[in-house]
C-alpha positions, 0 to 999 in steps of 0.5 A: 255302859258297855265299851269297845274294850269289853269286846276284846278277846284276850285268852292268848298270852300275846293279847294278855301282854297287850292288855298289861301294856295298855292298863296304865294308860287307859285314863292317861293323856300319854301318847301311844304308838301301835305297831302291827300288821294291816287290819290287826286291830290297832284302830280298834284299840285306839278307839276303845281306849278313847271310848273308856277314858274320861275324854268327852271330845271327838275321836279324830282319825287322820290318815298319813296320806292327809299330812303334807309337810308344807301344810301340816302345821296349819292343819293342826294349828289352824289359820287366823280365821280357821280352827285346825285339828287341835281345836276340832279334837279338844277334849278328845283324841287324835289318832294318826294312822300309818305314821311311819309313812309320813315324811320325817319333816311331818314327824318332827311337827308331831314330835313338837306337838307332844313335846309341848304337852303337859302331863294331862294333855294340855297344849298351848298354841297360837293359830298360824298368822295370829298372836292370840294364845290358845290352849286345848287338851288332846291325846295323841295315838298313832299306828304303823304297819312297818316292823318297828325296829326295821323302821327305826333302822331304815330311817322311816321314823324320826328319832326324836319323835320315837324317843318322846313317845317312849319317854311319855307313853308306850309303844304297843305291839298288836300281834297278828291273828296267827300269833293268837290262835287261842282267841280265834274260836271265841272271836268267831262266836262273837262275830256269829252273835253280831251277824245273827243280829245284823242279818236276823239269822239263828246260827248257834254253833260251829262244828269241830272240823270247821273250828280246826280249819279256821285255827290252822289258817294263817289269816294274812288279812287278820281280824278283818279277813275273819270278819268278812268270812263269818259275815259272808257265811251268816248272811248268805245261808238263811236258816243255817244253824251250825257252820260246817267246813262246807260253808268255809271258802275253798282257799281256807280249806285248801291252803296248798291251793291258796299258796301264793295267793294275795289279798288285793285292795284297790283305790276304790276299796274293792278287795279280793283274793288272787294269784299274781300271774305276771312272773316279774314286776319292773320297778323304777327306784330313785336311782335305778330300774329293778326286776322283782319276783313277786314271790319275794315280796311280802307287801306292796303299799301305795304311798305319797311321793313327797318329792313330787309337789305339784300345785293341784294334786298328789303323786303316788308311788309304791313301797315294796316290803320283802319277806326278809324285812328289807324294803324299797320305794319306787314306781311300777313300770308295767302297764298291766298286772295279770291276776288269777282270781276266783271270778276271773282266770286272767284279771287285768289290773292297772298297777296305778289302781292298786292301794295295797297287795298283801302277799302270802 
């Protein structure tokens, strides 16, 4: 039976190294931590490994935003009359996304869970408030979008949690698409084939000019961005047989014009490209107010403010990652953010509606 891993393209040396790193852990219960940029395929690899392993349980995906240090133990262990995530994923895999964005207290619980595991994945435990001894067999995988070394240096990762993964499993770097350019055209061919099936089209090829343009583009949105481009071309061009440069988006063909553009994602999962017109961002950190130049930033990501603990709802702030690698956490004081997009010369965004901004 074909598996997700059968669809992985790995001509490039970078991806061959990923395959080499993962090979010993395909049928293992050892924990894995995937490090890479947003949309670089970390979740794909986690699900692929689960699918081709001997595990018959479910693939349970948990976002970092769902983990609260006051309730995380009960979330995994369950309560007296309510099973938790461990029982839900018995025989399967728990994949925790963006683990470096959880608090160190949450990561300590994660460390304790894998520290109590046997080599084959068994975890003895009791539900919270109950004395009955239970046992499940679960594999843990994690992803993070921070640079691993910087995350350790900045104290975003619990040292014991990291050491436990290194001792029992593997930390695997998934390269961004721009570092595996040799794979792009084969990935495109795969996406065209899938698009033909989905949209009942008959695209057979892409000409050399279009291939060169796609290979030269830096793909800040990684595999997801490439998929959106190809899907849009196949879906919107009935009868098309050969993809040429004419069908490619202007921002990809003219990178100078696209310089400074950002990939925006809003809370309701609306996504678009744009250029930040606002010359500055006014930020309030825990200790002071700052004025930032958007051109100095590499990424803005919405994260939960764990210092704020109201009874009924969560409070969110932003993590700002600079091009040099440093990062700060704070709130955006500006009431609006002006953005030039392909659909509006001056589009107004409420910063509190932002989920993430990936700056080129």
